DSSP file (Angstrom, degrees, kcal/mol; ACC not computed):
  #  RESIDUE AA STRUCTURE BP1 BP2  ACC     N-H-->O    O-->H-N    N-H-->O    O-->H-N    TCO  KAPPA ALPHA  PHI   PSI    X-CA   Y-CA   Z-CA
    1    1 A Q              0   0    0      0, 0.0     2,-0.3     0, 0.0   105,-0.0   0.000 360.0 360.0 360.0 137.0   -2.5   14.3  -13.2
    2    2 A V        -     0   0    0     95,-0.0     2,-0.4    22,-0.0   105,-0.2  -0.555 360.0-158.5 -78.1 137.7   -1.0   12.5  -10.3
    3    3 A Q        -     0   0    0     -2,-0.3    22,-1.8   103,-0.1     2,-0.4  -0.955   7.7-171.2-114.7 137.2    0.9    9.2  -11.0
    4    4 A L  E     -A   24   0A   0     -2,-0.4     2,-0.5   103,-0.4   105,-0.5  -0.997   6.8-169.8-124.4 124.6    1.4    6.6   -8.4
    5    5 A V  E     -A   23   0A   0     18,-2.2    18,-2.8    -2,-0.4     2,-0.2  -0.960   6.7-155.3-125.2 115.3    3.9    3.7   -9.4
    6    6 A E  E     +A   22   0A   0     -2,-0.5     2,-0.3    16,-0.2    16,-0.2  -0.545  16.9 168.5 -88.8 155.3    4.2    0.6   -7.2
    7    7 A S  E     +A   21   0A   0     14,-2.0    14,-2.6    -2,-0.2   104,-0.1  -0.973  42.6  63.1-153.4 160.8    7.2   -1.7   -7.0
    8    8 A G        +     0   0    0     -2,-0.3    11,-0.4     1,-0.3    14,-0.1   0.426  60.4 133.8 106.5  -2.4    8.3   -4.5   -4.8
    9    9 A G        +     0   0    0     12,-0.1     2,-0.3     9,-0.1    -1,-0.3  -0.215  23.1 116.7 -72.5 171.0    5.8   -7.3   -5.3
   10   10 A G  E     -d  113   0B   0    102,-0.9   104,-2.9   101,-0.1     2,-0.4  -0.990  61.0 -46.2 163.1-163.5    6.7  -10.9   -5.9
   11   11 A L  E     +d  114   0B   0     -2,-0.3     2,-0.3   102,-0.2   104,-0.2  -0.873  52.6 164.9-104.8 130.7    6.6  -14.4   -4.7
   12   12 A V  E     -d  115   0B   0    102,-2.4   104,-2.5    -2,-0.4     2,-0.1  -0.982  35.0-111.2-144.0 150.1    7.5  -15.3   -1.1
   13   13 A Q  E >   -d  116   0B   0     -2,-0.3     3,-2.2   102,-0.2    72,-0.2  -0.483  50.9 -82.6 -78.5 154.5    7.0  -18.2    1.2
   14   14 A A  T 3  S+     0   0    0    102,-2.3    72,-0.2     1,-0.3    -1,-0.1  -0.299 119.9  29.2 -55.6 138.1    4.6  -18.1    4.1
   15   15 A G  T 3  S+     0   0    0     70,-3.2    69,-0.6     1,-0.3    -1,-0.3   0.282 100.5 113.3  91.6  -9.4    6.3  -16.4    7.1
   16   16 A G    <   -     0   0    0     -3,-2.2    69,-2.4    69,-0.2     2,-0.3  -0.117  59.7-119.9 -86.9-173.0    8.5  -14.3    4.8
   17   17 A S        +     0   0    0     66,-0.2     2,-0.3    67,-0.2    66,-0.2  -0.906  21.7 179.9-130.4 154.1    8.7  -10.6    4.2
   18   18 A L  E     - B   0  82A   0     64,-2.2    64,-3.2    -2,-0.3     2,-0.5  -0.977  16.5-145.7-145.9 154.1    8.3   -8.2    1.3
   19   19 A R  E     - B   0  81A   0    -11,-0.4     2,-0.3    -2,-0.3    62,-0.2  -0.982  12.5-161.0-126.0 122.0    8.4   -4.4    1.1
   20   20 A L  E     - B   0  80A   0     60,-2.6    60,-2.5    -2,-0.5     2,-0.4  -0.750   6.7-165.2 -96.7 145.3    6.2   -2.5   -1.3
   21   21 A S  E     -AB   7  79A   0    -14,-2.6   -14,-2.0    -2,-0.3     2,-0.5  -0.994   8.1-162.6-133.6 143.6    7.0    1.0   -2.4
   22   22 A C  E     -AB   6  78A   0     56,-1.7    56,-1.8    -2,-0.4     2,-0.5  -0.972   9.0-155.4-127.5 114.7    4.8    3.6   -4.1
   23   23 A A  E     -AB   5  77A   0    -18,-2.8   -18,-2.2    -2,-0.5     2,-0.3  -0.785  11.0-153.4 -92.8 129.0    6.4    6.6   -5.8
   24   24 A A  E     -A    4   0A   0     52,-2.7   -20,-0.2    -2,-0.5     4,-0.1  -0.752  15.9-143.6-102.4 149.0    4.3    9.6   -6.2
   25   25 A S  S    S+     0   0    0    -22,-1.8     2,-0.3    -2,-0.3   -21,-0.1   0.499  87.8  45.3 -87.2  -3.6    4.7   12.3   -8.9
   26   26 A V  S    S-     0   0    0    -23,-0.3    -2,-0.1    50,-0.1     5,-0.1  -0.854 110.9 -65.5-130.5 168.3    3.7   15.0   -6.5
   27   27 A N    >   -     0   0    0     -2,-0.3     3,-2.1     1,-0.2     4,-0.2  -0.304  39.2-140.4 -55.5 125.7    4.7   15.8   -2.9
   28   28 A V  G >  S+     0   0    0      1,-0.3     3,-1.2    45,-0.2    -1,-0.2   0.764 100.9  63.9 -61.4 -24.3    3.5   13.1   -0.6
   29   29 A L  G 3  S+     0   0    0      1,-0.2    -1,-0.3    44,-0.1    -2,-0.1   0.552  87.9  70.9 -76.8  -8.0    2.5   15.7    2.0
   30   30 A S  G <  S+     0   0    0     -3,-2.1     2,-0.3    69,-0.0    -1,-0.2   0.577  82.6  90.7 -83.3  -8.3    0.0   17.1   -0.5
   31   31 A F    <   -     0   0    0     -3,-1.2    68,-0.2    -4,-0.2     3,-0.2  -0.675  67.0-151.1 -88.7 139.8   -2.2   14.1    0.1
   32   32 A N  S    S+     0   0    0     66,-2.8    21,-2.1    -2,-0.3     2,-0.3   0.913  88.0   3.5 -67.7 -44.0   -4.9   14.0    2.7
   33   33 A T  E     -FE  52  98B   0     65,-1.3    65,-2.5    19,-0.2     2,-0.4  -0.995  62.0-168.8-140.7 148.9   -4.4   10.2    2.9
   34   34 A L  E     +FE  51  97B   0     17,-2.4    17,-3.1    -2,-0.3     2,-0.3  -0.974  26.8 149.2-126.1 145.3   -2.1    7.6    1.3
   35   35 A G  E     -FE  50  96B   0     61,-2.8    61,-2.7    -2,-0.4     2,-0.4  -0.977  41.0-108.6-164.3 179.4   -2.6    4.0    1.6
   36   36 A W  E     -FE  49  95B   0     13,-2.7    12,-3.0    -2,-0.3    13,-1.7  -0.976  27.8-179.2-121.7 130.6   -2.4    0.5    0.3
   37   37 A Y  E     -FE  47  94B   0     57,-2.8    57,-3.0    -2,-0.4     2,-0.3  -0.813   8.5-156.8-118.5 164.1   -5.4   -1.6   -0.8
   38   38 A R  E     -FE  46  93B   0      8,-2.2     8,-2.8    -2,-0.3     2,-0.4  -0.990   7.6-164.0-142.2 152.4   -5.5   -5.2   -2.0
   39   39 A Q  E     - E   0  92B   0     53,-2.0    53,-2.4    -2,-0.3     6,-0.2  -0.954   6.6-163.3-138.7 119.2   -7.7   -7.3   -4.2
   40   40 A A    >   -     0   0    0      4,-0.4     3,-2.2    -2,-0.4    51,-0.1  -0.630  46.4 -76.4 -93.6 159.3   -7.7  -11.1   -4.3
   41   41 A P  T 3  S+     0   0    0      0, 0.0    -1,-0.1     0, 0.0     3,-0.1  -0.288 119.8   8.8 -55.1 131.6   -9.4  -13.0   -7.1
   42   42 A G  T 3  S+     0   0    0      1,-0.3     2,-0.2    -3,-0.1    -3,-0.0   0.485 112.5 102.5  79.5   0.6  -13.1  -13.1   -6.6
   43   43 A S  S <  S-     0   0    0     -3,-2.2    -1,-0.3     1,-0.0     2,-0.2  -0.721  74.3-105.5-117.7 163.6  -13.0  -10.6   -3.8
   44   44 A K        -     0   0    0     -2,-0.2    -4,-0.4    -3,-0.1     2,-0.2  -0.509  45.8 -94.7 -80.7 155.2  -13.7   -6.9   -3.4
   45   45 A R        -     0   0    0     -2,-0.2     2,-0.4    -6,-0.2    -6,-0.2  -0.539  50.4-166.6 -68.9 136.0  -10.8   -4.4   -3.0
   46   46 A E  E     -F   38   0B   0     -8,-2.8    -8,-2.2    -2,-0.2     2,-0.3  -0.948  24.3-107.3-130.7 150.7  -10.1   -3.8    0.6
   47   47 A S  E     +F   37   0B   0     -2,-0.4   -10,-0.3   -10,-0.2     3,-0.1  -0.553  32.3 174.6 -73.3 131.8   -8.1   -1.3    2.6
   48   48 A V  E     -     0   0B   0    -12,-3.0    12,-2.7     1,-0.4     2,-0.3   0.812  64.7 -11.6-101.7 -52.5   -4.9   -2.7    4.1
   49   49 A A  E     -FG  36  59B   0    -13,-1.7   -13,-2.7    10,-0.2    -1,-0.4  -0.988  57.5-165.0-156.8 143.6   -3.2    0.4    5.6
   50   50 A I  E     -FG  35  58B   0      8,-2.4     8,-2.0    -2,-0.3     2,-0.4  -0.983   4.9-162.9-133.2 144.5   -3.6    4.1    5.5
   51   51 A I  E     -FG  34  57B   0    -17,-3.1   -17,-2.4    -2,-0.3     6,-0.2  -0.995  17.6-145.4-122.1 129.2   -1.4    7.0    6.6
   52   52 A T  E >   -F   33   0B   0      4,-2.8     3,-1.7    -2,-0.4   -19,-0.2  -0.398  31.2-102.0 -88.2 170.3   -2.9   10.5    7.0
   53   53 A N  T 3  S+     0   0    0    -21,-2.1   -20,-0.1     1,-0.3    -1,-0.1   0.861 124.8  54.7 -57.4 -34.5   -1.3   13.8    6.2
   54   54 A G  T 3  S-     0   0    0    -22,-0.3    -1,-0.3     1,-0.1   -21,-0.1   0.533 123.6-105.0 -80.5  -4.3   -0.7   14.2   10.0
   55   55 A G  S <  S+     0   0    0     -3,-1.7    -2,-0.1     1,-0.3     2,-0.1   0.445  71.2 144.3  97.5   1.6    1.1   10.9   10.1
   56   56 A G        -     0   0    0     -5,-0.1    -4,-2.8     1,-0.0     2,-0.3  -0.427  33.8-151.4 -71.2 151.1   -1.6    8.8   11.8
   57   57 A T  E     -G   51   0B   0     -6,-0.2     2,-0.3    -2,-0.1    -6,-0.2  -0.920  15.0-172.4-127.4 150.6   -2.0    5.2   10.7
   58   58 A R  E     -G   50   0B   0     -8,-2.0    -8,-2.4    -2,-0.3     2,-0.3  -0.996   9.4-164.2-138.7 143.2   -4.8    2.7   10.4
   59   59 A Y  E     -G   49   0B   0     -2,-0.3   -10,-0.2   -10,-0.2     2,-0.1  -0.936  27.4-108.8-128.6 148.5   -4.6   -1.0    9.6
   60   60 A E    >>  -     0   0    0    -12,-2.7     3,-1.5    -2,-0.3     4,-1.0  -0.490  42.6-113.5 -66.3 146.4   -7.0   -3.7    8.6
   61   61 A D  G >4 S+     0   0    0      1,-0.3     3,-0.8     2,-0.2    -1,-0.1   0.871 111.7  55.3 -55.1 -42.7   -7.4   -6.1   11.5
   62   62 A S  G 34 S+     0   0    0      1,-0.2    -1,-0.3     3,-0.0   -14,-0.0   0.670 113.1  41.6 -72.6 -13.9   -5.8   -9.1    9.9
   63   63 A V  G X> S+     0   0    0     -3,-1.5     3,-2.6   -15,-0.2     4,-2.6   0.508  81.4 123.6-107.7  -5.2   -2.5   -7.2    9.1
   64   64 A Q  T << S+     0   0    0     -4,-1.0     4,-0.1    -3,-0.8   -15,-0.0  -0.324  83.4  13.5 -58.0 133.0   -2.2   -5.3   12.4
   65   65 A G  T 34 S+     0   0    0      2,-0.5    -1,-0.3     1,-0.1     3,-0.1   0.293 125.7  61.9  84.5 -10.4    1.1   -6.1   14.0
   66   66 A R  T <4 S+     0   0    0     -3,-2.6    17,-1.9     1,-0.2     2,-0.3   0.706  98.5  51.8-113.5 -37.3    2.5   -7.7   10.8
   67   67 A F  E  <  -C   82   0A   0     -4,-2.6    -2,-0.5    15,-0.2     2,-0.4  -0.773  60.3-166.4-105.2 148.2    2.4   -4.7    8.3
   68   68 A T  E     -C   81   0A   0     13,-2.3    13,-2.9    -2,-0.3     2,-0.4  -0.987   5.7-156.7-134.1 127.5    3.8   -1.3    8.7
   69   69 A I  E     +C   80   0A   0     -2,-0.4     2,-0.3    11,-0.2    11,-0.2  -0.829  21.0 170.1-100.6 140.8    3.0    1.7    6.5
   70   70 A S  E     -C   79   0A   0      9,-2.0     9,-2.9    -2,-0.4     2,-0.4  -0.969  24.1-139.5-146.4 161.1    5.4    4.6    6.3
   71   71 A R  E     -C   78   0A   0     -2,-0.3     2,-0.7     7,-0.2     7,-0.2  -0.977   4.5-160.0-128.3 134.0    6.1    7.7    4.3
   72   72 A D  E  >> -C   77   0A   0      5,-2.9     5,-1.7    -2,-0.4     4,-1.6  -0.914   4.9-174.3-115.6 107.3    9.4    9.0    3.0
   73   73 A T  T  45S+     0   0    0     -2,-0.7   -45,-0.2     1,-0.2    -1,-0.1   0.798  83.8  56.6 -73.3 -24.7    9.2   12.7    2.2
   74   74 A A  T  45S+     0   0    0      1,-0.2    -1,-0.2     3,-0.1    -2,-0.0   0.925 119.3  30.3 -69.3 -44.6   12.7   12.8    0.8
   75   75 A K  T  45S-     0   0    0      2,-0.1    -2,-0.2   -52,-0.0    -1,-0.2   0.603 104.1-127.6 -89.7 -12.2   12.0   10.1   -1.8
   76   76 A N  T  <5 +     0   0    0     -4,-1.6   -52,-2.7     1,-0.2     2,-0.3   0.909  64.2 130.7  64.1  43.1    8.3   11.0   -2.2
   77   77 A T  E   < -BC  23  72A   0     -5,-1.7    -5,-2.9   -54,-0.2     2,-0.4  -0.869  52.6-149.0-125.0 158.8    7.2    7.4   -1.5
   78   78 A V  E     -BC  22  71A   0    -56,-1.8   -56,-1.7    -2,-0.3     2,-0.3  -1.000  28.0-164.1-121.9 128.1    4.7    5.5    0.7
   79   79 A D  E     -BC  21  70A   0     -9,-2.9    -9,-2.0    -2,-0.4     2,-0.4  -0.767  16.6-154.3-116.8 155.6    6.0    2.1    1.7
   80   80 A L  E     -BC  20  69A   0    -60,-2.5   -60,-2.6    -2,-0.3     2,-0.6  -0.940   7.7-161.0-129.4 109.7    4.4   -1.0    3.1
   81   81 A Q  E     -BC  19  68A   0    -13,-2.9   -13,-2.3    -2,-0.4     2,-0.6  -0.801  12.1-166.6 -89.5 123.3    6.6   -3.4    5.1
   82   82 A M  E     +BC  18  67A   0    -64,-3.2   -64,-2.2    -2,-0.6     2,-0.2  -0.948  10.6 174.0-120.6 115.2    4.9   -6.8    5.2
   83   83 A N        +     0   0    0    -17,-1.9   -66,-0.2    -2,-0.6   -67,-0.2  -0.720  59.9  23.6-113.8 164.0    6.2   -9.3    7.7
   84   84 A S  S    S-     0   0    0    -69,-0.6    -1,-0.2    -2,-0.2   -67,-0.2   0.897  85.1-160.0  48.5  49.7    5.0  -12.8    8.7
   85   85 A L        -     0   0    0    -69,-2.4   -70,-3.2    -3,-0.2     2,-0.3  -0.249   5.8-155.7 -68.4 147.2    3.2  -13.1    5.4
   86   86 A R    >   -     0   0    0    -72,-0.2     3,-2.2    -3,-0.1     4,-0.3  -0.805  30.1-109.5-120.3 159.5    0.4  -15.6    5.1
   87   87 A F  G >  S+     0   0    0     -2,-0.3     3,-1.8     1,-0.3    28,-0.4   0.892 118.2  59.6 -54.3 -38.5   -1.2  -17.4    2.2
   88   88 A E  G 3  S+     0   0    0      1,-0.3    -1,-0.3   -48,-0.0   -48,-0.0   0.524  89.1  72.5 -72.2  -5.0   -4.3  -15.3    2.6
   89   89 A D  G <   +     0   0    0     -3,-2.2    -1,-0.3     2,-0.0     2,-0.2   0.546  69.6 120.2 -82.3  -6.7   -2.2  -12.1    2.0
   90   90 A T    <   +     0   0    0     -3,-1.8     2,-0.3    -4,-0.3    24,-0.2  -0.413  40.6 105.0 -61.1 125.3   -2.0  -13.1   -1.7
   91   91 A A  E    S- H   0 113B   0     22,-1.9    22,-2.5    -2,-0.2     2,-0.6  -0.967  76.5 -79.1 179.6 168.8   -3.5  -10.4   -3.8
   92   92 A V  E     -EH  39 112B   0    -53,-2.4   -53,-2.0    -2,-0.3     2,-0.5  -0.831  48.4-147.0 -86.7 129.2   -2.8   -7.5   -6.1
   93   93 A Y  E     -EH  38 111B   0     18,-3.2    18,-2.0    -2,-0.6     2,-0.4  -0.850  12.7-163.0-103.7 131.1   -1.8   -4.6   -4.0
   94   94 A Y  E     -E   37   0B   0    -57,-3.0   -57,-2.8    -2,-0.5     2,-0.4  -0.893  13.8-137.3-116.1 138.5   -2.7   -1.0   -5.1
   95   95 A C  E     -E   36   0B   0     -2,-0.4    13,-2.5   -59,-0.2     2,-0.4  -0.791  26.3-169.4 -90.0 139.4   -1.4    2.3   -3.9
   96   96 A H  E     -EI  35 107B   0    -61,-2.7   -61,-2.8    -2,-0.4     2,-0.3  -0.981  10.9-175.6-132.6 143.1   -4.0    4.9   -3.3
   97   97 A G  E     -EI  34 106B   0      9,-2.1     9,-2.3    -2,-0.4     2,-0.4  -0.993   6.4-161.4-135.9 143.1   -3.8    8.7   -2.7
   98   98 A F  E     -EI  33 105B   0    -65,-2.5   -66,-2.8    -2,-0.3   -65,-1.3  -0.984   7.8-178.2-132.2 127.4   -6.6   11.2   -2.0
   99   99 A R  E > > - I   0 104B   0      5,-2.1     5,-1.7    -2,-0.4     3,-1.4  -0.937  10.3-163.0-124.3 109.8   -6.4   14.9   -2.3
  100  100 A L  T 3 5S+     0   0    0     -2,-0.5    -1,-0.1     1,-0.3     5,-0.1   0.848  87.6  40.3 -62.4 -40.2   -9.6   16.6   -1.2
  101  101 A W  T 3 5S+     0   0    0      3,-0.1    -1,-0.3     2,-0.0     2,-0.1   0.194 122.6  35.9 -99.3  15.9   -9.0   20.0   -2.9
  102  102 A S  T < 5S-     0   0    0     -3,-1.4    -2,-0.0     2,-0.0    -4,-0.0  -0.056 123.4 -25.6-133.7-123.2   -7.5   18.7   -6.1
  103  103 A E  T   5S-     0   0    0      1,-0.2     2,-0.5    -2,-0.1    -3,-0.1   0.524  74.3-144.0 -82.6  -2.2   -8.2   15.6   -8.3
  104  104 A G  E   < +I   99   0B   0     -5,-1.7    -5,-2.1     2,-0.0    -1,-0.2  -0.677  63.7  25.4  81.6-125.4   -9.6   13.4   -5.5
  105  105 A D  E     -I   98   0B   0     -2,-0.5     2,-0.3    -7,-0.2    -7,-0.2  -0.561  60.5-177.5 -84.1 139.4   -8.7    9.7   -5.7
  106  106 A S  E     -I   97   0B   0     -9,-2.3    -9,-2.1    -2,-0.2     2,-0.4  -0.989   5.9-165.4-130.7 143.9   -5.6    8.4   -7.5
  107  107 A W  E     -I   96   0B   0     -2,-0.3  -103,-0.4   -11,-0.2   -11,-0.2  -0.967  13.8-134.8-131.1 146.1   -4.6    4.8   -8.0
  108  108 A G        -     0   0    0    -13,-2.5  -103,-0.2    -2,-0.4     3,-0.1  -0.273  35.3-104.2 -82.2-179.2   -1.5    3.0   -9.0
  109  109 A Q        -     0   0    0   -105,-0.5  -104,-0.1     1,-0.2   -15,-0.1   0.606  61.9-112.8 -86.0 -11.4   -1.5    0.1  -11.5
  110  110 A G        -     0   0    0    -15,-0.1     2,-0.4     1,-0.1   -16,-0.2   0.125  19.5-131.4  97.7 148.8   -1.1   -2.6   -8.9
  111  111 A T  E     - H   0  93B   0    -18,-2.0   -18,-3.2  -104,-0.1     2,-0.3  -0.999  22.9-119.7-137.8 138.1    1.6   -5.1   -8.0
  112  112 A Q  E     - H   0  92B   0     -2,-0.4  -102,-0.9   -20,-0.2     2,-0.5  -0.591  22.7-172.1 -81.7 131.3    1.2   -8.8   -7.4
  113  113 A V  E     -dH  10  91B   0    -22,-2.5   -22,-1.9    -2,-0.3     2,-0.5  -0.991   5.8-175.2-119.9 124.6    2.0  -10.4   -4.1
  114  114 A T  E     -d   11   0B   0   -104,-2.9  -102,-2.4    -2,-0.5     2,-0.5  -0.983   6.7-165.8-124.6 123.6    1.9  -14.1   -4.0
  115  115 A V  E     -d   12   0B   0     -2,-0.5     2,-0.4   -28,-0.4  -102,-0.2  -0.942  11.7-149.2-110.9 119.2    2.5  -16.1   -0.7
  116  116 A S  E      d   13   0B   0   -104,-2.5  -102,-2.3    -2,-0.5   -29,-0.1  -0.712 360.0 360.0 -89.5 139.2    3.1  -19.8   -1.1
  117  117 A S              0   0    0     -2,-0.4    -1,-0.1  -104,-0.2  -104,-0.1   0.449 360.0 360.0 -90.1 360.0    2.0  -22.0    1.7
């Protein structure tokens, strides 16, 4: 069973930066997609950033230009660099991986990001 373990959340002032990291128990190149989702209280879980097996990236409109998703094949991690954080970025952030020909969807346990205004 795939394990995804997030780290790096915390409390930061608006305008600050945080870097989230997700360690995978299997080769990150075995995933069709890896990504970060977030869920704020009372809201649905939404996609923030995705990186495909081929290295392509997609971002939710509100984070475009502020967040960067990257993959480290040596460390087997997928990271999310978050700059110019806003109060509305406050949420629990989840790492997600999808492997089509294996177990399908895998989720991490989530890490809290709180941005103070």
